N, C-alpha and C positions, 0 to 999 in steps of 0.2 A: 837405434830404431825409435821413432817417435811413437808415443802412446796417446791415443785420443781419450781425454778425460772430460769432454764436454757433456756426454750423456751418461746417466747413471746406469749401472748394470741391470740387466733384465733377468727376471726369474725364468728358469727353463724347466719345462716339464720333463718327465721321464723319457719321452720320445725325442727330446732335443728341441722342441718348438716352444716358444713363449705362449702362455695361456691367453686365450681370447679375452678381449676387454669386456664383452658382454657377459662372459662367464663370471668374471670377477665381480661385476655389478650385481648379478643375480645372487651370487653367494653372499655379497655384503648386505643385501636388503634385509633379510631376517635379522642379521646382527644389529643393524641400525635400529630396527623396530624394537628389538629386545633392549638395546641400550636406552632408547627413548622411554620405554615402559619402566625400566628399572630406575632411571634418573628422575622421571616425573610421575612416579606412581601415586604420590599424594594428590597431585592435580587430577589424574585420571580417576582416582577414587571419588573425588568431590564432584566431578562432572558426570560420572556414570549414572547416579540416580536421576539426574535431570534428563540425560539422554534417553534413559529407559522410559521415563514418563512421557517425554515428547514423542517417542516412537509409538507408544501405546495410544496416546490421545490424538496424535496427528497422523501417524503412519497408518494405523489400522483403518480409520474412517476414509483416508485417501484411497487406500487399496480397495476398500469396499465400494466406494463411489465409482472408481474406475471399472470395477466388475459390473455394477448395476447399470452403468452407462451403455453396456453392450447387451442389455437384456430388454425385454418388453414388460418389465415389472410395473404393476400398477396396483390400485386399491383392490381390484377383484382377484388377481392371481397371486397375491402375496400371502405368506403364512399368517394364520389367524388363530387366536385362542377363543374358544367358546366355553364360558364357564371356567371351572377349575381343572377339569380332566380331559376336555375335548380340544384337540388341536388339529386344525386343517393345514396340511403341508402346502408349501408354495408350488405353483404350477407354471411360473413364468419360464421363458426359454431365451436362449441366446439369439440375438438378431444381428450380431456383428457390428458394423458401423452404420446401420440403418438410421439410428437416432441422430447421428451427426449429419448424415447426408440430408435427412429431412429438415433438421434445424437450419442448415446452411443453404440448401438448394431446393427445398420443398416448394410446392406451388403456393402454399399459404404462409410462407416463412415470414416472420417478423424480426428475424435476427438482425438484419442489416439496419433497419430503422432503429432498433434498440441500441445497437452498437454506435450508430451515429449520435444519438442523444447522450449516451453514456460518455463518449469521448468529449462531446461539447460540454457537458456538465462538469467533467473532470478538469478540463482545461480552464473553464470559467472559475470554478471554485479554487483550484490550486493557484492560478494566476492572481486572483483577487486577494486571497488570504496571504500570499507571498508579498504583494505590494503593501497591504495594510500592516502585516507583521513587521516588515523591514522598516517602514516609516515609524511605527511606534517604538521599535527597538532603538532606532537612532535617537528619537526624542528622549526616551528613558535612560539612554546612556550618558546624557548630559547631567550636570549638577544643577538640579532644580529642587525647589522646596516641595516637600510632600511626595518625593519620588517613590518611596516605599509604599505609600498609600495608593498611588496610581498603579504601581505594579500589581498590587493585590487586587484592585478592582478590575484590571484588565485581564487577569488570569481567571476570574470567576466563571466566565462562560465555559472554560475548559474544565473547571473543577466540578461544575454542576453536571449530573448525569445527562446524557444526550436526550433520553426520552422525556425528562422533565423540561428541558429547554425547548424541545420540539413541541410538546403540548402547550407550553406557555405561548410560543409563537403562533400556534394554531388559534388560540383564543384571541391573541392580539390582532391577527389578520382576518378574523371573522367578518363576513360582509355586513352583517346587521348590527352586531353588538361589540365588534372589535374596537380596541383603543386606537388603532392606526387610522381607520377611516374617520372616527370621531375627531381625532387630532387634525386630520386634513380638512374636515368640514369647518373646524373652529377657525382655521387660518384662511378660509376661502379657497382652498385648493380642491380639485376634483378627486373623487374617491374611486377606488378600484375594487373589483371582485377578485381579490388576491388569489384565492384557492380554486375558483371555478372557471375562470377564464384561462384558456390554454397557454397563452403567452405569459400572462401574469403569474400563473402557477409555476412555470419554469423559472421565472425570475425569483419568485418567492423561495423555492427550494434552494436556489443558489445563494440567496441572501442568508437564509437560516444556516446552511452548512458553512458559509464563510464566517458567520458569527461563532460557530462552534470550533472552527479550525484555526483562526488567526492567533489565538493565545499560544498554541504550541509553536507556531512559526516565530512569534515574537520572543518567547523565552529562549528558543534555540539560537536565534540570531543575536539576541542580547548577550548570551554567553560567548558567542564568537567575537562580537565587538569588543568585549572586555579583555579578550586575549590578544588583541592587536597591540604591539609595542607602541607606546606613545612617542618613542624616538622617531618613528617613521613620519608622523605628522609634524613633529618639530623640524625635521630636516626639510619637509615640504614647505613649511612656513618660511624657512630661511631662503628657499629657492623662489619664493614668491608665488606659490601655487594657490589657485582659488579654491574655495570649498568644493565646487563641482569637480575640479581636477583631482583633489584629494579623494573624493568619493569614488571617482572612476578608476583611478590608478592605484589606490591604496586599499580603500574599504572593500570594494567588490572583489578584487583578487584574493584578499585575505579571508573573505567569507566564503570562498568557493568550496572548501571542504565541508563546511557546515551546511551551506545552502544546497549543495548537491544531495546530501543525505536527506535534508528536509523535503526537497522536491520529490525524491524517490518514495519516501514513506507517505507523504501526503497524497501522492498519486495513487498508491496502492490502497490506502484507506478510503479515499474519495471514490475510486472506481467501484469499491465494494460497500459503499455507504448505504446500508439498508434502513436504519431507524428513521432518518430524516424523511425519505421518500414514503415509507410505509405509514408513518404516524402523521405526517403533514398532509399528504394528498392521496395516499394509497395508490399511487401510480396514475391518478386521474388529473384533470378530467379526461375521461376516456382512457387512453394509454399515453397521454402526452408526456408524462413524467416517469414512465416506466423504464427502469434500468435493467441491465442484464441480470443483476443479482435478484431484483424483485420479480423478474419474470421467472427465474428458476424457482423462487419461493412459491409463486402462484401455481406453477406446474406441479409442485410437490405437495401442496397443502390446501388447495382449493378445488372444488368440484370432484371429478374422478381423478384422484391423485395419480399422476404419472411419474413414478419414482425413477424409472429408467431414463426417460426424457429429461427430467430435472437434473439427474446426475450428469447427463451429457452436457447440459448447459453449464453446470459447475466446472466440468473439466475444460470446456472451451474458455471459460473465464480465467481459469488457472493458467492455461497455455498462453493466453494473451498477455497476462501479467508477467509470466516468465520470460517471454520474448521481449517485452518492454524492459525488464530489469537487465537482461543480458545486453541488449543494445545500448542501454543507458550506461552500463558499466564500461563497455568498449569505448563509448564516446568520452567518458571520463579518463580512461587510460590514455587515449590519444592526447588529451589535454594535460596529462601528467598528474591527475588526481585520482588515484586508485584506492578504493576502500576495501 
């Protein structure tokens, strides 16, 4: 009689039936967790303090903001302290999703106009800084005299605090006493009201933010360029490839892991870039340069402070960025670049 030895023996329960696969997986999950904790206890010990700090500094304000976004909290009905011993309790109430519906679909909503300008500003700033950073990185990756000095000078806009650079540019772009208009007059070119004309104000904030952002892009891409094996370019030279062909078929694909991360981080930072708008134009002239984040600030800290509505603006901004990050990650996964 032949015996089948192709399949391994199966464990049998007391009732004669093999155990269910799902039961085995559920029983093994706590064991795997215990093994991971026992094996990597040192790493968990090092990570735990940071995780606790992040949970306190990020998690609690986030939960508090979500709660306030469903209330009518403002400067009048919030809790107040009068003197040292008198405290007036908060009287605001829950309003559900009224703040969100008013922001998105109210009769006097400004959300869609702010969103349009914020998206335009983000694309312009990220695209311009990416092109400038990539160009400078390629130039600095070559063997040229004084390369270290050039790298140091080009990183300075990133090293200087953003508010210092923004105040400097505000003085440079001043209509009457600014250096930029004096320089244009000196060479016979027309001058512009950089910060008070609606169109020029939008161009100005893009230029200033690009000045602040391109060094990060340059440094990141320069690191990616230096990690590309030289053998790839040597093989391309032997095949007679032109510089443009080497750039398209070697440089850009090799930089994709770096550039994808740079684009994601730059988009998030630029979308929420508060200092440049607030310090350079304060959202003006009128509301021409007002972003979503500066609108949220305006609701929370100017006039009759609307804390509930401002929190709703913040939650909407968070959701927009989360949706973008998830969609961007899925696009990278389809291209084979998962981070």
